[in-house]
N, C-alpha and C positions, 0 to 999 in steps of 0.2 A: 653181210655187207649191205648197208642201206645207202642208196643214193637217191637224191631228189633232183628234179630238173625244172627249171623255169626259163623263160625266154624274154629277152629285151628286144628292142628294135634291131640291134646289130649283133647280138651274141646269144648263145645258149649258155646258161649257168648250171653247172652240175655241182651239187653240194654233197660232200662226203659226210654222212652222219655216223661216224665211228671214230673212236679214239686212236685206232691203230690201223695201219696198212702194212701187214707183215706176211711172212710165208704162208701162214694159215689162211689168209684172206686174199692173197694175190690173184688166184685164178678166178674167184668169184668177182673180184673187183674188175678184172678185164672183161668178163662176160657182161657185167652190169653196165660198164662204160660203153661197150659195143651196143647194147640195147638202147641206152639213152642217147647215144650220139650217132646212130646209124645214118641219119640225115638231119639236115638243119643248116644254120648259117655257117659261114666260113670261120667264124671265131667261136671257140668253146673256152669257157672260163671254168676251171676246176677250183671250187672253194674248199680249201683245206683247213679252215679255221678251227674245226673240231678235232683235227688229227694232232695227237701229241707225240706219236712215235711212228717212224717209218724205218724199215730195214731195206736191205738190198733187193729183196724180192718185191717189196712195195715200190721201190724206185723203178725196178724193171717193169712192173705192171703199168706205171704211169707212162714210161717211155713207149711201151707196147700200145697203150691207148692213143698216144700221139701218132704213132705210125699207122694205126688202123683208120685214123681220120682221112688219110690219103693226102695227095698233093692239093694245094689250093685251100686247105683248111689248117688252122693252127690251134694249139692248146696253150693257154696261158694259165698260170697258177696264182691263186690269191689267198691271202690270209694265213700264210705260213707261220706257225708258232716258232719261237726261237730254236727249239730242238730240230724241227723239221727243216727250217731254213738252213741251219748249220749243215745238215746232211747234203742238201742240194749244193751248197757252196763248196764243201769239202770234196765232193765228187765232180765238181766243175759242171754240174747240170744247170747251174745258173747261166751258162753260156749257150745252153740248148733251149731253155724255156725263159719267157719273160716272167719274172717274179714280182708280185705286187703285195704290199704290206696288208692291204685289206681288199675286200670285194668292191667297196666303193671306189678305191683307187684304180682298180682294174677297169671298172665300168667307165670312170672318168677319162681314162687314158684313151679309150676309143672315141669318146665324144670330143675330147680336146684336140 
């Protein structure tokens, strides 16, 4: 699992550089997310634009990543491909996370 992290004035952006977040990658994803988001701004944006497939283990790993941020911090999701977006909506996770069509939309939402 490859994650990269950058910072803006108001948020930390963590980009997933993998086509899948599934059972084989879920544990590594959680560990990498913990390492990248251990401290930082209150808002973390997870850029999922490269992810084309996510299963229940991957979904659980993203929920776990949100929980490990703790209170006072939030995890927003950006750049969901149609397949990944469908998984979040079918599981009603779109009521838990703010979903943005693109990373630019997510960044603009904070600014606007």
